[in-house]
N, C-alpha and C positions, 0 to 999 in steps of 0.2 A: 886533809882537808874535808873530806867526805864525813868522816868518823865525828869530827866536831859540829858539823852541820846537825847529824844524828843526835848527838848529846844535846843540843839545843833544841831541836824539834821535841825530844823526850823529855827535856825540862819544861817546855811550854805546855806540852800535854798535861803533865802532872799538875803543873800550876792552874791549868784550867779546869781540871777535875776538882781541885779543892776550892776555886772560886765558885764553881757552880754548887757544890755541896753546901758551902756555908750559909747562903741566905735560907735555904730552905731547912736545913738541919736547926737553925734557930728558931723555928716556930714549933719544934717538938716539945712535947707536952704543954703546950698552950691550948687554951679552950677553943674549939673550932668555932667559927663565926655561925651564926645561924644562917640557914640557907634554904631555898627553895628552887628546885630545877625542875624543868619540864622535861617530861620522860616522851619520847616519839612514839612509843607504844605502851598506852597505860597512864594511871593517874601521876601526878607531880610526886616527886621524892623530896622530903624536907628532912632538916636536921632533927626536928621533933619526931617523925615517923621513923627514924632509925636510932633513936634512943635506946640505949642497953644492947645494942648489937657492935659487933667489930665492922667496919665499913671500908672498902678499898675503893677510892675514887681515883681514877686514872684519866688525867686531862690531855687532850690531844686535838688534832684536826685530820680529817680524813684525807686530805692532799699530803700529807707528811710522808716521806718514804718509809719511816719507821713505824708507822701506824699498823702494818701487817704484823712485825714483830711484837709490839705493844699487845695487839689484840689477841694473838696467839698465846703470849705469856699468860694474858688475863683469862683467857678460856681454861687453860690448864690450871689456873690458880682456883678459879671457880669451881672447877670440877673437884679438885682436891680439897677444899675446905666446905664444900656445901653442907655436909653433914654436923659440921662444927658451927654453923650460924654465922658465917662470915658473908656479908653482902658486898659485890662486886660489881661495879658500874665503871663505864666509859664515858666520858663527859666531852662533848663537842664543843669546842670554843669558837667555832665558825659562827657567821652571822646568819640569821634567819630571815633577813630582808633582802628580796630579790634584786634590789638595786645595788646592793654592796658587792665589791670585788671578792670579799671573802665569804660569799653565800654558799651555802649547801642545802639541799632540800629535805625533808623530813623523810622522804621516801628514799633518798639516797642513804641516810643514815639509818633507816628502818632496814634496809637491804644489808647493809654493814653489820647491824646488830644480829640479823638472822644469820649471817654467813658465819660468825664467830659465836653464835648463842650466848651473847651478852647483853645486858640491859644497856640502852643508850640514852643519856640524858643531854639537855641542851644547857650550855652557857652562854649565850649569844655575846660575842665581843669579849667573854672572859672576865666579868666583874666579881664573881664568885671566886674563881680560881686565883684571882689577883689578892682577894681578901685572905685566902688561905696560903699567902706567902708563894704561889707559883709564879715564877718569873721567866720560865722557858717552857717548851713543849717539846716533847711529851714529858710530863710528869705524873708523880703518884703520890697521894697522901693517904695515910691510914690513920683512921679515927678509932680510939678503943672505946669501950663501952660506957665510959664516964664522959664521952664528947669530947675527949682532948685529942690533939693531933699527936700521936704516938710515934709517928714515922713519917719521913717526906724524902722523895728520891726525885731529883731533877736530872733531866737528860735520859737517854737510853743508850748503852754499849750495844751495838747490833750483834757483837758476837757473845754477849752474856744471855743467860737463862734468867729473864725477868721473873717467871714462876719461882724459881729456886732463891733469887735474891729477896722477893718478898716474903716468902714463906718463912725464911730466916727470921723476918721482923714479925710475922705474925705469931711464930711459935713462942717468942717472947711474951707477947701480949695476951695469948689465951691461956 
């Protein structure tokens, strides 16, 4: 009986991974939507300002338990690909309105960015992330030099090496 339950749980986990991967992967090679995201430290970052660069956009929320894993992986990736012209950003989808239950202040996000040495952008309530096909957090979208979504990853396995997963995709693009 216990082994049957384990098989059912394993099958359900595999099905969940497939269902999670399908919506984001369907956006691969589509033109990325135009966007403008407010930086918590510095000028806004727009799709136009990033034209001609390979860009990693990691969407998340500071309250998520996996944020630490995501930020550590992004920092490692940013260090590894800095000389190759890859821009790496972490995007908070949390509200910037103090009246919202989902509020996080710019100062809290600045501190998070300083801790991991990652540029932090804001997508309050997530309209840009939704336009890019992100339907869960955390998620990562890679945009190639032509402005197309070259790869998209939904979810995050806490045991996996995010930097390694993204590096495999970046190496194919560069």
